C-alpha positions as CSV (number, residue, x, y, z in Angstrom):
1,M,-11.1,-12.5,10.0
2,N,-12.9,-13.9,7.1
3,L,-11.6,-16.3,4.1
4,Q,-12.6,-13.3,1.8
5,L,-10.6,-11.0,3.6
6,I,-7.3,-13.6,3.5
7,L,-8.0,-14.0,-0.2
8,G,-8.0,-10.4,-0.9
9,N,-5.3,-9.4,0.9
10,F,-2.0,-10.6,-1.5
11,A,0.5,-8.6,1.0
12,L,-1.0,-11.5,3.8
13,I,-0.6,-14.2,1.0
14,L,3.3,-12.9,0.1
15,F,3.9,-12.3,4.1
16,V,2.7,-16.3,4.5
17,A,4.4,-17.2,1.8
18,M,7.8,-15.9,2.9
19,V,7.5,-16.9,6.2
20,V,6.9,-20.6,5.0
21,T,9.9,-20.4,2.5
22,G,12.2,-18.8,5.0
23,V,11.7,-21.3,7.5
24,I,12.6,-24.1,5.3
25,W,15.3,-22.5,3.9
26,C,16.3,-22.1,7.6
27,L,16.0,-25.6,8.7
28,D,17.6,-26.8,6.2
29,V,20.9,-24.5,6.4
30,F,21.4,-24.7,10.0
31,V,19.7,-28.1,11.0
32,L,19.2,-30.5,7.7
33,S,22.3,-30.0,5.6
34,K,24.4,-30.7,8.5
35,Q,22.3,-34.2,8.8
36,R,23.2,-35.2,5.6
37,R,26.4,-34.4,5.7
38,V,26.8,-36.6,9.0
39,R,25.1,-39.6,7.1
40,A,27.3,-38.9,3.9
41,D,30.5,-39.1,6.4
42,K,29.3,-42.1,7.6
43,A,28.0,-44.0,4.3
44,L,32.0,-42.9,2.8
45,A,33.6,-44.0,5.5
46,E,31.7,-47.5,4.9
47,Y,32.2,-47.2,1.7
48,D,35.8,-46.6,2.1
49,A,35.8,-49.1,4.6
50,R,34.8,-52.3,2.0
51,Y,37.3,-51.4,-0.6
52,A,39.9,-51.5,1.4
53,K,38.8,-54.8,2.7
54,L,38.6,-56.1,-0.8
55,T,41.8,-54.4,-1.9
56,A,43.6,-56.4,1.5
57,D,41.3,-59.5,0.2
58,G,43.6,-59.4,-3.1
59,I,40.2,-58.2,-5.1
60,K,40.5,-56.1,-7.5
61,A,38.0,-53.2,-7.6
62,D,37.5,-51.3,-10.3
63,S,38.5,-47.2,-9.1
64,N,36.1,-45.9,-6.1
65,T,36.5,-42.1,-7.5
66,G,33.2,-42.2,-9.4
67,S,30.9,-44.2,-7.4
68,R,31.9,-42.7,-4.3
69,A,31.3,-39.0,-5.5
70,A,27.9,-40.6,-7.0
71,L,27.2,-41.8,-2.7
72,E,28.3,-38.3,-1.9
73,A,25.7,-36.2,-4.0
74,S,23.0,-38.3,-3.9
75,I,22.8,-38.2,0.4
76,L,23.9,-34.6,0.0
77,R,21.2,-33.6,-2.8
78,Q,18.2,-30.8,-1.0
79,P,14.4,-33.1,-1.1
80,T,12.4,-31.2,-4.0
81,W,10.6,-29.6,-1.4
82,V,13.3,-27.5,0.7
83,E,15.3,-27.1,-3.0
84,Y,12.4,-25.1,-4.1
85,S,11.8,-23.5,-1.2
86,G,14.8,-22.2,-0.7
87,S,14.7,-21.1,-4.5
88,F,11.7,-19.2,-4.1
89,F,12.5,-17.5,-1.1
90,P,14.7,-14.8,-1.6
91,V,12.6,-14.2,-4.4
92,I,9.6,-13.8,-2.6
93,A,11.2,-12.1,0.1
94,L,12.6,-9.1,-2.1
95,V,9.3,-8.5,-3.7
96,F,7.6,-8.4,-0.1
97,F,10.3,-6.1,1.0
98,L,9.5,-3.7,-2.4
99,R,6.1,-3.8,-2.6
100,S,5.8,-3.0,1.1
101,F,8.1,-0.4,2.3
102,L,8.5,1.2,-1.8
103,F,6.1,0.6,-4.3
104,E,3.3,-1.3,-5.3
105,P,1.5,-1.7,-8.5
106,F,-2.2,-1.6,-8.9
107,K,-4.5,-1.7,-12.1
108,I,-7.6,0.9,-12.7
109,P,-10.8,-1.5,-12.8
110,S,-13.4,1.9,-13.2
111,S,-13.8,5.4,-14.7
112,S,-14.1,7.2,-11.8
113,M,-10.7,8.7,-11.7
114,V,-11.1,10.1,-16.1
115,P,-9.8,11.7,-17.0
116,T,-6.7,11.4,-15.0
117,L,-6.9,7.8,-14.9
118,L,-8.2,5.6,-17.7
119,V,-9.6,1.9,-17.6
120,G,-6.6,-0.4,-17.8
121,D,-3.7,1.8,-16.4
122,L,-1.3,-0.1,-14.5
123,I,-0.2,2.6,-11.7
124,L,3.0,2.5,-9.6
125,V,1.5,3.4,-5.8
126,N,4.1,5.2,-3.6
127,K,4.2,3.2,0.0
128,F,6.5,5.6,2.4
129,D,5.1,9.4,1.3
130,Y,2.7,9.0,4.5
131,G,5.2,6.7,6.6
132,I,6.5,3.2,6.8
133,R,3.9,0.9,7.7
134,L,4.0,-2.5,9.2
135,P,3.0,-4.7,6.3
136,V,-0.5,-6.6,6.4
137,I,-1.4,-4.9,9.9
138,N,-0.9,-1.7,7.8
139,K,0.3,0.1,11.1
140,K,2.6,3.5,10.8
141,I,5.8,3.2,12.5
142,I,7.5,6.1,11.1
143,E,5.8,9.6,10.2
144,V,7.1,10.8,6.8
145,G,3.9,12.5,5.8
146,N,0.4,13.2,5.4
147,P,-2.0,13.3,2.4
148,Q,-2.4,16.4,1.3
149,R,-5.3,18.1,-0.8
150,G,-4.8,17.4,-4.6
151,D,-3.2,14.0,-3.9
152,V,-4.5,10.8,-5.7
153,M,-4.6,8.3,-3.2
154,V,-4.7,4.4,-2.9
155,F,-6.8,3.0,0.4
156,K,-8.6,0.2,1.9
157,Y,-12.5,0.8,1.0
158,P,-13.9,0.9,4.4
159,K,-16.8,-1.1,3.9
160,D,-14.8,-4.1,2.7
161,M,-11.3,-3.5,3.4
162,S,-10.4,-6.6,0.7
163,Q,-10.9,-3.8,-1.6
164,D,-8.4,-1.1,-2.7
165,Y,-10.0,2.1,-3.8
166,I,-8.1,5.1,-5.5
167,K,-9.8,8.7,-5.4
168,R,-8.4,12.4,-5.0
169,V,-8.0,13.6,-1.2
170,I,-10.2,16.8,-1.2
171,G,-10.3,17.5,2.5
172,V,-7.9,16.3,5.6
173,P,-8.4,16.7,8.9
174,G,-10.3,19.8,10.2
175,D,-11.3,20.5,6.7
176,K,-14.9,21.9,5.9
177,I,-15.9,20.8,2.5
178,T,-19.0,22.4,1.0
179,Y,-20.1,20.7,-2.8
180,E,-22.7,23.2,-4.6
181,N,-23.7,23.4,-7.4
182,K,-20.7,20.9,-8.9
183,R,-18.3,23.5,-7.5
184,L,-16.1,23.1,-4.2
185,T,-15.4,25.4,-1.5
186,V,-12.5,24.5,1.1
187,N,-12.7,26.1,4.6
188,G,-14.8,29.2,2.9
189,Q,-12.7,29.1,0.0
190,P,-14.0,28.5,-3.4
191,V,-11.8,26.4,-5.1
192,E,-11.3,28.4,-8.7
193,Y,-12.3,26.5,-11.8
194,T,-11.5,26.9,-15.4
195,P,-13.6,25.4,-18.5
196,L,-11.9,23.3,-20.5
197,D,-12.5,21.0,-24.4
198,D,-15.6,19.2,-23.6
199,Y,-14.4,15.3,-22.6
200,L,-15.2,12.4,-25.2
201,D,-16.0,9.3,-23.1
202,D,-14.1,6.3,-24.5
203,E,-16.8,3.7,-23.3
204,R,-19.4,5.5,-24.8
205,P,-20.2,8.2,-27.5
206,V,-20.9,11.1,-24.8
207,Y,-19.1,14.4,-24.1
208,H,-19.0,15.8,-20.4
209,K,-18.0,18.9,-19.6
210,Q,-14.2,19.2,-18.6
211,Y,-12.8,21.6,-16.2
212,L,-8.8,22.6,-14.4
213,E,-9.7,22.5,-10.7
214,K,-7.0,24.4,-9.4
215,L,-7.2,22.6,-5.9
216,Q,-4.5,23.8,-3.2
217,N,-1.1,23.2,-5.7
218,A,-2.3,20.4,-7.1
219,P,-4.7,21.6,-10.5
220,H,-6.4,18.6,-12.0
221,R,-9.2,18.0,-14.5
222,I,-12.5,17.1,-13.2
223,L,-15.3,15.7,-15.5
224,N,-19.2,16.7,-15.2
225,M,-22.3,15.6,-16.7
226,D,-25.2,17.7,-17.7
227,G,-28.3,17.0,-15.7
228,A,-26.6,14.9,-13.0
229,R,-27.1,16.1,-9.6
230,P,-24.3,17.1,-7.2
231,I,-25.4,14.1,-5.4
232,N,-28.1,11.2,-5.5
233,L,-29.0,11.3,-1.8
234,A,-30.8,7.7,-2.2
235,A,-27.3,6.7,-2.6
236,V,-26.2,8.1,0.7
237,E,-25.4,5.3,2.9
238,E,-25.0,5.5,7.1
239,F,-21.2,5.4,7.6
240,P,-19.0,6.7,11.6
241,H,-18.9,10.6,11.8
242,H,-22.1,10.8,9.5
243,E,-23.2,13.8,11.9
244,N,-20.5,16.2,10.5
245,C,-22.4,16.2,7.4
246,T,-25.7,17.6,6.3
247,Y,-27.1,17.0,2.5
248,S,-29.4,18.5,0.6
249,Y,-30.8,18.4,-2.8
250,D,-28.2,20.3,-4.3
251,K,-25.1,20.3,-2.1
252,F,-23.4,18.9,0.6
253,T,-21.3,20.0,3.6
254,C,-18.8,17.9,5.9
255,V,-16.4,18.5,8.4
256,V,-13.7,15.9,8.1
257,P,-13.0,14.5,11.3
258,E,-9.4,14.2,12.9
259,G,-7.4,11.1,11.4
260,N,-9.7,10.9,8.5
261,Y,-10.2,12.2,4.8
262,F,-12.7,13.2,2.4
263,M,-12.0,11.2,-1.1
264,M,-13.8,12.3,-4.5
265,G,-13.2,10.8,-7.8
266,D,-12.4,13.0,-10.7
267,N,-15.4,12.0,-12.7
268,R,-17.6,13.6,-10.6
269,D,-20.6,12.3,-11.8
270,N,-19.3,8.5,-12.1
271,S,-17.7,8.0,-8.5
272,A,-19.1,6.5,-5.5
273,D,-17.0,8.2,-3.0
274,S,-17.5,10.0,0.7
275,R,-19.8,11.8,-0.5
276,Y,-21.8,8.4,-0.3
277,W,-20.0,5.7,2.1
278,G,-17.8,8.4,3.9
279,F,-14.4,9.5,5.4
280,V,-11.5,7.1,5.1
281,P,-9.9,6.7,7.8
282,D,-5.8,7.4,8.2
283,Q,-5.2,3.4,8.9
284,N,-6.9,2.6,6.2
285,I,-4.2,4.6,3.5
286,V,-1.8,2.3,1.2
287,G,-0.1,5.2,-0.6
288,K,-0.1,8.0,-2.9
289,A,-0.4,7.4,-6.6
290,V,2.5,8.4,-8.4
291,F,2.9,6.8,-12.0
292,V,1.3,5.5,-14.5
293,W,3.5,2.5,-16.4
294,M,1.9,1.1,-18.6
295,N,-1.7,1.0,-20.3
296,F,-2.0,-1.6,-22.7
297,G,-4.5,-0.4,-24.6
298,D,-2.8,2.8,-24.8
299,L,1.0,3.1,-25.0
300,K,1.0,7.2,-24.7
301,R,-0.4,6.5,-21.2
302,I,3.1,6.0,-19.5
303,G,3.6,9.2,-17.3
304,G,3.3,10.8,-14.0
305,I,0.2,11.2,-12.0
306,H,-1.5,14.9,-11.4
């Protein structure tokens, strides 16, 4: 595991922080605090003996209550590094649990999922719909469900595991996917398309053709650019199971291998996806995108993802 992958893996950093602060917290509770108590008891006994001797010798001493309490507090006080670790540990542990097993926040960095998701959308990703996975190593330990056609899914980019990608599930294991003239066919069944009003690109004053794509039980909007080919053959890379795909000038066909998924962006002519870099293995899955909880540039964006 190289340094870039480690630094890009926030779950790993969070896990290490939780372990370090947790070990320090446990060490203090079960060892260090008891040692401080022993030292405090010894110091207080010596203090009481000196005070008793002064009194027996007829030397009037000031009330020792305040000094005795201050002495005890100074010895029992946690070192700063222990105090901070103990304060941070429950917070880090809670955050680690929530983002590992329930929901994880992400920010949309690109326009490949427009019009469904816009640049700057802050989304929540469900971490348990596709099975309970061990944090950091992402190994599934409890089966809950599997991605379905039409789901919007976050996953580790197969070419660089330090990067998180988000695309729509087009094909599940065993599916035969054909994309011809910018129309999908899944297992021999053409997907239905309904034309919608043209979509104005927010990044530049260009209108795109917009359609309602009725894929399985997840109808959603997609965009097409006039003049763009269904696939740029020059951009197709080598990838595992490349032999499952055939490409031509205006179409491609892929059979999705077991344990893998075929992903495409809704902004079809502005998306680097499975057409170019291949299938997404099950072990790369992060979770299902379910909700836009904020977009600082457009507060009306808050709502569910379809």
